LOVO-927187 format. One record per residue (C-alpha): residue in three letters; x, y, z. Coordinates in steps of 0.05 Angstrom, whole numbers. Layout:
<recs>
<rec aa="ALA" X="X" Y="Y" Z="Z"/>
...
</recs>
This chain:
<recs>
<rec aa="UNK" X="-2113" Y="-722" Z="711"/>
<rec aa="UNK" X="-2098" Y="-794" Z="690"/>
<rec aa="UNK" X="-2151" Y="-846" Z="706"/>
<rec aa="UNK" X="-2142" Y="-884" Z="771"/>
<rec aa="UNK" X="-2151" Y="-959" Z="775"/>
<rec aa="UNK" X="-2224" Y="-948" Z="791"/>
<rec aa="UNK" X="-2231" Y="-902" Z="730"/>
<rec aa="UNK" X="-2191" Y="-947" Z="682"/>
<rec aa="UNK" X="-2201" Y="-933" Z="609"/>
<rec aa="UNK" X="-2249" Y="-984" Z="582"/>
<rec aa="UNK" X="-2207" Y="-1001" Z="522"/>
<rec aa="UNK" X="-2224" Y="-1075" Z="519"/>
<rec aa="UNK" X="-2298" Y="-1060" Z="519"/>
<rec aa="UNK" X="-2293" Y="-1013" Z="459"/>
<rec aa="UNK" X="-2308" Y="-1039" Z="390"/>
<rec aa="UNK" X="-2279" Y="-1009" Z="327"/>
<rec aa="UNK" X="-2343" Y="-971" Z="312"/>
<rec aa="UNK" X="-2339" Y="-897" Z="326"/>
<rec aa="UNK" X="-2264" Y="-897" Z="342"/>
<rec aa="UNK" X="-2224" Y="-846" Z="302"/>
<rec aa="UNK" X="-2174" Y="-877" Z="256"/>
<rec aa="UNK" X="-2108" Y="-848" Z="276"/>
<rec aa="UNK" X="-2071" Y="-893" Z="227"/>
<rec aa="UNK" X="-1996" Y="-899" Z="224"/>
<rec aa="UNK" X="-1984" Y="-824" Z="222"/>
<rec aa="UNK" X="-1974" Y="-821" Z="297"/>
<rec aa="UNK" X="-1901" Y="-801" Z="307"/>
<rec aa="UNK" X="-1861" Y="-852" Z="347"/>
<rec aa="UNK" X="-1859" Y="-834" Z="421"/>
<rec aa="UNK" X="-1783" Y="-836" Z="422"/>
<rec aa="UNK" X="-1781" Y="-779" Z="371"/>
<rec aa="UNK" X="-1829" Y="-735" Z="410"/>
<rec aa="UNK" X="-1810" Y="-682" Z="459"/>
<rec aa="UNK" X="-1865" Y="-667" Z="508"/>
<rec aa="UNK" X="-1881" Y="-594" Z="520"/>
<rec aa="UNK" X="-1920" Y="-577" Z="582"/>
<rec aa="UNK" X="-1944" Y="-512" Z="550"/>
<rec aa="UNK" X="-1906" Y="-452" Z="523"/>
<rec aa="UNK" X="-1839" Y="-444" Z="556"/>
<rec aa="UNK" X="-1867" Y="-476" Z="618"/>
<rec aa="UNK" X="-1862" Y="-409" Z="653"/>
<rec aa="UNK" X="-1915" Y="-361" Z="675"/>
<rec aa="UNK" X="-1907" Y="-287" Z="655"/>
<rec aa="UNK" X="-1884" Y="-239" Z="709"/>
<rec aa="UNK" X="-1935" Y="-229" Z="765"/>
<rec aa="UNK" X="-1958" Y="-161" Z="740"/>
<rec aa="UNK" X="-1978" Y="-191" Z="673"/>
<rec aa="UNK" X="-2005" Y="-258" Z="691"/>
<rec aa="UNK" X="-2079" Y="-272" Z="697"/>
<rec aa="UNK" X="-2110" Y="-297" Z="761"/>
<rec aa="UNK" X="-2089" Y="-369" Z="770"/>
<rec aa="UNK" X="-2142" Y="-423" Z="775"/>
<rec aa="UNK" X="-2161" Y="-443" Z="845"/>
<rec aa="UNK" X="-2130" Y="-505" Z="875"/>
<rec aa="UNK" X="-2147" Y="-550" Z="933"/>
<rec aa="UNK" X="-2087" Y="-525" Z="971"/>
<rec aa="UNK" X="-2099" Y="-570" Z="1031"/>
<rec aa="UNK" X="-2099" Y="-630" Z="985"/>
<rec aa="UNK" X="-2034" Y="-606" Z="952"/>
<rec aa="UNK" X="-2001" Y="-598" Z="1020"/>
<rec aa="UNK" X="-2024" Y="-668" Z="1040"/>
<rec aa="UNK" X="-1995" Y="-699" Z="977"/>
<rec aa="UNK" X="-1929" Y="-662" Z="985"/>
<rec aa="UNK" X="-1924" Y="-689" Z="1056"/>
<rec aa="UNK" X="-1941" Y="-759" Z="1031"/>
<rec aa="UNK" X="-1886" Y="-753" Z="979"/>
<rec aa="UNK" X="-1836" Y="-730" Z="1033"/>
<rec aa="UNK" X="-1829" Y="-663" Z="999"/>
<rec aa="UNK" X="-1854" Y="-628" Z="1062"/>
<rec aa="UNK" X="-1854" Y="-648" Z="1135"/>
<rec aa="UNK" X="-1921" Y="-665" Z="1166"/>
<rec aa="UNK" X="-1964" Y="-609" Z="1194"/>
<rec aa="UNK" X="-2007" Y="-625" Z="1254"/>
<rec aa="UNK" X="-2035" Y="-555" Z="1268"/>
<rec aa="UNK" X="-2027" Y="-481" Z="1257"/>
<rec aa="UNK" X="-2017" Y="-430" Z="1312"/>
<rec aa="UNK" X="-2051" Y="-362" Z="1307"/>
<rec aa="UNK" X="-2021" Y="-297" Z="1333"/>
<rec aa="UNK" X="-2065" Y="-305" Z="1395"/>
<rec aa="UNK" X="-2033" Y="-374" Z="1408"/>
<rec aa="UNK" X="-2095" Y="-413" Z="1387"/>
<rec aa="UNK" X="-2081" Y="-482" Z="1357"/>
<rec aa="UNK" X="-2120" Y="-499" Z="1294"/>
<rec aa="UNK" X="-2115" Y="-572" Z="1272"/>
<rec aa="UNK" X="-2092" Y="-581" Z="1200"/>
<rec aa="UNK" X="-2157" Y="-617" Z="1182"/>
<rec aa="UNK" X="-2199" Y="-558" Z="1206"/>
<rec aa="UNK" X="-2156" Y="-502" Z="1176"/>
<rec aa="UNK" X="-2177" Y="-462" Z="1115"/>
<rec aa="UNK" X="-2117" Y="-457" Z="1069"/>
<rec aa="UNK" X="-2122" Y="-403" Z="1017"/>
<rec aa="UNK" X="-2069" Y="-382" Z="966"/>
<rec aa="UNK" X="-2034" Y="-334" Z="1013"/>
<rec aa="UNK" X="-2030" Y="-384" Z="1070"/>
<rec aa="UNK" X="-2007" Y="-439" Z="1022"/>
<rec aa="UNK" X="-1951" Y="-396" Z="996"/>
<rec aa="UNK" X="-1929" Y="-379" Z="1067"/>
<rec aa="UNK" X="-1928" Y="-453" Z="1086"/>
<rec aa="UNK" X="-1885" Y="-470" Z="1026"/>
<rec aa="UNK" X="-1837" Y="-412" Z="1039"/>
<rec aa="UNK" X="-1828" Y="-430" Z="1112"/>
<rec aa="UNK" X="-1816" Y="-504" Z="1097"/>
<rec aa="UNK" X="-1766" Y="-488" Z="1042"/>
<rec aa="UNK" X="-1731" Y="-438" Z="1088"/>
<rec aa="UNK" X="-1727" Y="-491" Z="1143"/>
<rec aa="UNK" X="-1695" Y="-542" Z="1096"/>
<rec aa="UNK" X="-1648" Y="-491" Z="1067"/>
<rec aa="UNK" X="-1626" Y="-466" Z="1136"/>
<rec aa="UNK" X="-1613" Y="-537" Z="1161"/>
<rec aa="UNK" X="-1573" Y="-553" Z="1099"/>
<rec aa="UNK" X="-1530" Y="-490" Z="1109"/>
<rec aa="UNK" X="-1518" Y="-508" Z="1182"/>
<rec aa="UNK" X="-1498" Y="-579" Z="1163"/>
<rec aa="UNK" X="-1555" Y="-608" Z="1203"/>
<rec aa="UNK" X="-1581" Y="-645" Z="1142"/>
<rec aa="UNK" X="-1545" Y="-668" Z="1080"/>
<rec aa="UNK" X="-1570" Y="-645" Z="1012"/>
<rec aa="UNK" X="-1563" Y="-718" Z="992"/>
<rec aa="UNK" X="-1623" Y="-733" Z="1036"/>
<rec aa="UNK" X="-1665" Y="-679" Z="1003"/>
<rec aa="UNK" X="-1705" Y="-698" Z="941"/>
<rec aa="UNK" X="-1683" Y="-669" Z="875"/>
<rec aa="UNK" X="-1749" Y="-632" Z="870"/>
<rec aa="UNK" X="-1741" Y="-601" Z="939"/>
<rec aa="UNK" X="-1671" Y="-578" Z="921"/>
<rec aa="UNK" X="-1698" Y="-545" Z="859"/>
<rec aa="UNK" X="-1753" Y="-512" Z="900"/>
<rec aa="UNK" X="-1700" Y="-483" Z="946"/>
<rec aa="UNK" X="-1661" Y="-457" Z="887"/>
<rec aa="UNK" X="-1723" Y="-426" Z="855"/>
<rec aa="UNK" X="-1744" Y="-393" Z="921"/>
<rec aa="UNK" X="-1673" Y="-366" Z="932"/>
<rec aa="UNK" X="-1675" Y="-332" Z="865"/>
<rec aa="UNK" X="-1744" Y="-303" Z="877"/>
<rec aa="UNK" X="-1778" Y="-350" Z="827"/>
<rec aa="UNK" X="-1850" Y="-375" Z="824"/>
<rec aa="UNK" X="-1849" Y="-431" Z="875"/>
<rec aa="UNK" X="-1924" Y="-439" Z="870"/>
<rec aa="UNK" X="-1922" Y="-452" Z="796"/>
<rec aa="UNK" X="-1869" Y="-505" Z="807"/>
<rec aa="UNK" X="-1914" Y="-538" Z="859"/>
<rec aa="UNK" X="-1974" Y="-536" Z="813"/>
<rec aa="UNK" X="-1933" Y="-570" Z="758"/>
<rec aa="UNK" X="-1911" Y="-623" Z="808"/>
<rec aa="UNK" X="-1982" Y="-635" Z="829"/>
<rec aa="UNK" X="-2006" Y="-641" Z="757"/>
<rec aa="UNK" X="-1950" Y="-680" Z="724"/>
<rec aa="UNK" X="-1898" Y="-709" Z="772"/>
<rec aa="UNK" X="-1941" Y="-732" Z="831"/>
<rec aa="UNK" X="-1988" Y="-777" Z="789"/>
<rec aa="UNK" X="-1928" Y="-816" Z="764"/>
<rec aa="UNK" X="-1900" Y="-833" Z="832"/>
<rec aa="UNK" X="-1954" Y="-882" Z="850"/>
<rec aa="UNK" X="-1955" Y="-919" Z="784"/>
<rec aa="UNK" X="-1929" Y="-990" Z="771"/>
<rec aa="UNK" X="-1914" Y="-995" Z="697"/>
<rec aa="UNK" X="-1916" Y="-1070" Z="699"/>
<rec aa="UNK" X="-1991" Y="-1061" Z="709"/>
<rec aa="UNK" X="-2033" Y="-1050" Z="646"/>
<rec aa="UNK" X="-2079" Y="-1000" Z="678"/>
<rec aa="UNK" X="-2020" Y="-958" Z="701"/>
<rec aa="UNK" X="-1990" Y="-962" Z="632"/>
<rec aa="UNK" X="-2055" Y="-934" Z="605"/>
<rec aa="UNK" X="-2055" Y="-880" Z="659"/>
<rec aa="UNK" X="-1985" Y="-853" Z="643"/>
<rec aa="UNK" X="-2001" Y="-851" Z="568"/>
<rec aa="UNK" X="-2067" Y="-816" Z="583"/>
<rec aa="UNK" X="-2028" Y="-764" Z="624"/>
<rec aa="UNK" X="-1979" Y="-753" Z="568"/>
<rec aa="UNK" X="-2032" Y="-742" Z="514"/>
<rec aa="UNK" X="-2076" Y="-700" Z="560"/>
<rec aa="UNK" X="-2017" Y="-653" Z="569"/>
<rec aa="UNK" X="-2013" Y="-648" Z="493"/>
<rec aa="UNK" X="-2086" Y="-626" Z="491"/>
<rec aa="UNK" X="-2116" Y="-688" Z="457"/>
<rec aa="UNK" X="-2189" Y="-707" Z="466"/>
<rec aa="UNK" X="-2207" Y="-769" Z="506"/>
<rec aa="UNK" X="-2230" Y="-806" Z="443"/>
<rec aa="UNK" X="-2163" Y="-794" Z="409"/>
<rec aa="UNK" X="-2126" Y="-817" Z="472"/>
<rec aa="UNK" X="-2166" Y="-881" Z="476"/>
<rec aa="UNK" X="-2153" Y="-896" Z="403"/>
<rec aa="UNK" X="-2078" Y="-885" Z="409"/>
<rec aa="UNK" X="-2073" Y="-929" Z="471"/>
<rec aa="UNK" X="-2115" Y="-984" Z="438"/>
<rec aa="UNK" X="-2068" Y="-982" Z="378"/>
<rec aa="UNK" X="-2007" Y="-990" Z="423"/>
<rec aa="UNK" X="-2042" Y="-1047" Z="459"/>
<rec aa="UNK" X="-2059" Y="-1082" Z="394"/>
<rec aa="UNK" X="-1987" Y="-1075" Z="371"/>
<rec aa="UNK" X="-1961" Y="-1104" Z="437"/>
<rec aa="UNK" X="-1921" Y="-1040" Z="450"/>
<rec aa="UNK" X="-1963" Y="-1012" Z="508"/>
<rec aa="UNK" X="-1911" Y="-1022" Z="562"/>
<rec aa="UNK" X="-1854" Y="-995" Z="520"/>
<rec aa="UNK" X="-1895" Y="-934" Z="501"/>
<rec aa="UNK" X="-1914" Y="-924" Z="574"/>
<rec aa="UNK" X="-1841" Y="-925" Z="597"/>
<rec aa="UNK" X="-1823" Y="-876" Z="542"/>
<rec aa="UNK" X="-1882" Y="-831" Z="562"/>
<rec aa="UNK" X="-1860" Y="-831" Z="635"/>
<rec aa="UNK" X="-1790" Y="-810" Z="615"/>
<rec aa="UNK" X="-1817" Y="-755" Z="570"/>
<rec aa="UNK" X="-1863" Y="-728" Z="625"/>
<rec aa="UNK" X="-1806" Y="-727" Z="676"/>
<rec aa="UNK" X="-1759" Y="-694" Z="626"/>
<rec aa="UNK" X="-1810" Y="-641" Z="608"/>
<rec aa="UNK" X="-1825" Y="-629" Z="682"/>
<rec aa="UNK" X="-1751" Y="-619" Z="699"/>
<rec aa="UNK" X="-1743" Y="-573" Z="639"/>
<rec aa="UNK" X="-1801" Y="-532" Z="664"/>
<rec aa="UNK" X="-1770" Y="-526" Z="733"/>
<rec aa="UNK" X="-1704" Y="-505" Z="701"/>
<rec aa="UNK" X="-1741" Y="-454" Z="659"/>
<rec aa="UNK" X="-1776" Y="-425" Z="720"/>
<rec aa="UNK" X="-1709" Y="-420" Z="756"/>
<rec aa="UNK" X="-1674" Y="-391" Z="696"/>
<rec aa="UNK" X="-1727" Y="-338" Z="688"/>
<rec aa="UNK" X="-1720" Y="-321" Z="762"/>
<rec aa="UNK" X="-1645" Y="-315" Z="756"/>
<rec aa="UNK" X="-1650" Y="-271" Z="695"/>
<rec aa="UNK" X="-1701" Y="-226" Z="729"/>
<rec aa="UNK" X="-1658" Y="-223" Z="792"/>
<rec aa="UNK" X="-1598" Y="-203" Z="750"/>
<rec aa="UNK" X="-1637" Y="-149" Z="715"/>
<rec aa="UNK" X="-1663" Y="-123" Z="781"/>
<rec aa="UNK" X="-1592" Y="-121" Z="810"/>
<rec aa="UNK" X="-1567" Y="-83" Z="749"/>
<rec aa="UNK" X="-1625" Y="-34" Z="753"/>
<rec aa="UNK" X="-1613" Y="-24" Z="827"/>
<rec aa="UNK" X="-1539" Y="-10" Z="815"/>
<rec aa="UNK" X="-1557" Y="43" Z="763"/>
<rec aa="UNK" X="-1608" Y="72" Z="811"/>
<rec aa="UNK" X="-1557" Y="75" Z="867"/>
<rec aa="UNK" X="-1509" Y="113" Z="821"/>
<rec aa="UNK" X="-1563" Y="162" Z="801"/>
<rec aa="UNK" X="-1584" Y="172" Z="873"/>
<rec aa="UNK" X="-1513" Y="184" Z="894"/>
<rec aa="UNK" X="-1505" Y="238" Z="841"/>
<rec aa="UNK" X="-1569" Y="272" Z="864"/>
<rec aa="UNK" X="-1545" Y="272" Z="936"/>
<rec aa="UNK" X="-1483" Y="311" Z="915"/>
<rec aa="UNK" X="-1525" Y="374" Z="912"/>
<rec aa="UNK" X="-1533" Y="372" Z="987"/>
<rec aa="UNK" X="-1477" Y="391" Z="1036"/>
<rec aa="UNK" X="-1471" Y="322" Z="1069"/>
<rec aa="UNK" X="-1409" Y="285" Z="1091"/>
<rec aa="UNK" X="-1391" Y="221" Z="1056"/>
<rec aa="UNK" X="-1410" Y="174" Z="1113"/>
<rec aa="UNK" X="-1480" Y="204" Z="1117"/>
<rec aa="UNK" X="-1489" Y="200" Z="1042"/>
<rec aa="UNK" X="-1470" Y="126" Z="1044"/>
<rec aa="UNK" X="-1520" Y="116" Z="1100"/>
<rec aa="UNK" X="-1575" Y="147" Z="1058"/>
<rec aa="UNK" X="-1555" Y="105" Z="997"/>
<rec aa="UNK" X="-1556" Y="41" Z="1038"/>
<rec aa="UNK" X="-1623" Y="60" Z="1067"/>
<rec aa="UNK" X="-1653" Y="65" Z="997"/>
<rec aa="UNK" X="-1616" Y="11" Z="959"/>
<rec aa="UNK" X="-1591" Y="-43" Z="1006"/>
<rec aa="UNK" X="-1643" Y="-99" Z="1018"/>
<rec aa="UNK" X="-1646" Y="-137" Z="1083"/>
<rec aa="UNK" X="-1651" Y="-213" Z="1090"/>
<rec aa="UNK" X="-1725" Y="-210" Z="1073"/>
<rec aa="UNK" X="-1709" Y="-172" Z="1009"/>
<rec aa="UNK" X="-1739" Y="-107" Z="1036"/>
<rec aa="UNK" X="-1706" Y="-39" Z="1035"/>
<rec aa="UNK" X="-1698" Y="-1" Z="1101"/>
<rec aa="UNK" X="-1728" Y="60" Z="1067"/>
<rec aa="UNK" X="-1793" Y="21" Z="1056"/>
<rec aa="UNK" X="-1792" Y="-2" Z="1129"/>
<rec aa="UNK" X="-1781" Y="70" Z="1151"/>
<rec aa="UNK" X="-1839" Y="93" Z="1109"/>
<rec aa="UNK" X="-1884" Y="40" Z="1140"/>
<rec aa="UNK" X="-1864" Y="63" Z="1210"/>
<rec aa="UNK" X="-1876" Y="136" Z="1193"/>
<rec aa="UNK" X="-1946" Y="120" Z="1169"/>
<rec aa="UNK" X="-1964" Y="92" Z="1237"/>
<rec aa="UNK" X="-1948" Y="160" Z="1271"/>
<rec aa="UNK" X="-2004" Y="210" Z="1255"/>
<rec aa="UNK" X="-1958" Y="270" Z="1268"/>
<rec aa="UNK" X="-1903" Y="246" Z="1222"/>
<rec aa="UNK" X="-1953" Y="219" Z="1172"/>
<rec aa="UNK" X="-1985" Y="288" Z="1166"/>
<rec aa="UNK" X="-1918" Y="319" Z="1148"/>
<rec aa="UNK" X="-1901" Y="261" Z="1102"/>
<rec aa="UNK" X="-1965" Y="263" Z="1062"/>
<rec aa="UNK" X="-1960" Y="339" Z="1053"/>
<rec aa="UNK" X="-1888" Y="333" Z="1030"/>
<rec aa="UNK" X="-1904" Y="277" Z="980"/>
<rec aa="UNK" X="-1965" Y="311" Z="951"/>
<rec aa="UNK" X="-1943" Y="384" Z="952"/>
<rec aa="UNK" X="-1870" Y="396" Z="966"/>
<rec aa="UNK" X="-1875" Y="472" Z="956"/>
<rec aa="UNK" X="-1932" Y="478" Z="1006"/>
<rec aa="UNK" X="-1894" Y="434" Z="1055"/>
<rec aa="UNK" X="-1833" Y="480" Z="1051"/>
<rec aa="UNK" X="-1877" Y="541" Z="1057"/>
<rec aa="UNK" X="-1912" Y="514" Z="1120"/>
<rec aa="UNK" X="-1846" Y="493" Z="1150"/>
<rec aa="UNK" X="-1815" Y="561" Z="1137"/>
<rec aa="UNK" X="-1875" Y="596" Z="1166"/>
<rec aa="UNK" X="-1872" Y="552" Z="1228"/>
<rec aa="UNK" X="-1799" Y="568" Z="1238"/>
<rec aa="UNK" X="-1813" Y="642" Z="1229"/>
<rec aa="UNK" X="-1868" Y="640" Z="1282"/>
<rec aa="UNK" X="-1823" Y="602" Z="1330"/>
<rec aa="UNK" X="-1766" Y="651" Z="1319"/>
<rec aa="UNK" X="-1813" Y="710" Z="1332"/>
<rec aa="UNK" X="-1839" Y="679" Z="1396"/>
<rec aa="UNK" X="-1768" Y="664" Z="1418"/>
<rec aa="UNK" X="-1749" Y="737" Z="1406"/>
<rec aa="UNK" X="-1809" Y="763" Z="1446"/>
<rec aa="UNK" X="-1789" Y="721" Z="1505"/>
<rec aa="UNK" X="-1724" Y="761" Z="1512"/>
<rec aa="UNK" X="-1756" Y="831" Z="1510"/>
<rec aa="UNK" X="-1744" Y="871" Z="1574"/>
<rec aa="UNK" X="-1791" Y="928" Z="1593"/>
<rec aa="UNK" X="-1767" Y="985" Z="1638"/>
<rec aa="UNK" X="-1816" Y="1002" Z="1695"/>
<rec aa="UNK" X="-1849" Y="1070" Z="1691"/>
<rec aa="UNK" X="-1808" Y="1125" Z="1722"/>
<rec aa="UNK" X="-1744" Y="1085" Z="1724"/>
<rec aa="UNK" X="-1716" Y="1107" Z="1656"/>
<rec aa="UNK" X="-1734" Y="1139" Z="1591"/>
<rec aa="UNK" X="-1712" Y="1084" Z="1543"/>
<rec aa="UNK" X="-1743" Y="1016" Z="1527"/>
<rec aa="UNK" X="-1685" Y="968" Z="1523"/>
<rec aa="UNK" X="-1686" Y="901" Z="1486"/>
<rec aa="UNK" X="-1634" Y="850" Z="1503"/>
<rec aa="UNK" X="-1621" Y="782" Z="1472"/>
<rec aa="UNK" X="-1625" Y="723" Z="1518"/>
<rec aa="UNK" X="-1550" Y="714" Z="1518"/>
<rec aa="UNK" X="-1543" Y="788" Z="1537"/>
<rec aa="UNK" X="-1591" Y="786" Z="1596"/>
<rec aa="UNK" X="-1573" Y="835" Z="1653"/>
<rec aa="UNK" X="-1586" Y="824" Z="1726"/>
<rec aa="UNK" X="-1630" Y="883" Z="1744"/>
<rec aa="UNK" X="-1690" Y="879" Z="1791"/>
<rec aa="UNK" X="-1723" Y="936" Z="1753"/>
<rec aa="UNK" X="-1732" Y="890" Z="1691"/>
<rec aa="UNK" X="-1791" Y="843" Z="1681"/>
<rec aa="UNK" X="-1770" Y="777" Z="1649"/>
<rec aa="UNK" X="-1828" Y="755" Z="1603"/>
<rec aa="UNK" X="-1797" Y="686" Z="1597"/>
<rec aa="UNK" X="-1807" Y="675" Z="1671"/>
<rec aa="UNK" X="-1880" Y="698" Z="1666"/>
<rec aa="UNK" X="-1895" Y="655" Z="1606"/>
<rec aa="UNK" X="-1861" Y="594" Z="1635"/>
</recs>
């Protein structure tokens, strides 16, 4: 992070001894293009390493101070308990949920015409776009915290703030502190410190906006790929369903169940699976079917056979001794009204 006024770089107190000689080979700032690292985009979640921990509460506070988010007084638990913001423990999951809810609120209000997008900061609008496309909102916020937020409190008519913005620029390029101090001292000696600071601020803001655009572009590309893959999957699933004797409306219902996401981006088939898991009876059948389809069919067939046999036995009619020479068996639909017959169904029931 750039030095604050209290941590101002002690350039005036440094002599020439021990300072690296950067010479005149430093490229002019106006010819540089600042890169915040790689393409500015994290790899997909399944490939990325565990991100470094952040002080999420501090990030939320700064976003509120910058009018990116509305203030948060307290959080309410499922039991209705109010936890003051200052006492709450905000981990990564909770932080992400806060951001998603706030972005959703702003987006909904904008759609309803309750707020104008003109009143929403450019950064917030980009966050809404990134979130809508399923992008990495948290990475965008981390970049804001690291690069954009430190600039917003700087007054570049002030020497210490000029030093601070230049320090931020060269820190983002991976330079050591000694090199940064030497470069800043050179600019100061040349009388170009303020100009270089203004250029550095522009470069940082440009690089930050490019990074947000890259995050959003990556999200849009991934979303497009997912939509294309889902379309192919729906076609394949439809072809597989043709082997079953189902009417068209029921086939469409099954296809929608498996391939049509709801507002939360979840498929009804996944929701159905979650509900089935909660029911031990249905879950037992489900786990058997998923792990051993042949055994499931065998058990189901055997169960049907036993039930059919029991149903047949309930319709057997026995002739009382001495009342006839034949044992007669009648189906339930062929039952006769004869007081000499004993109805097993009545006994069993």
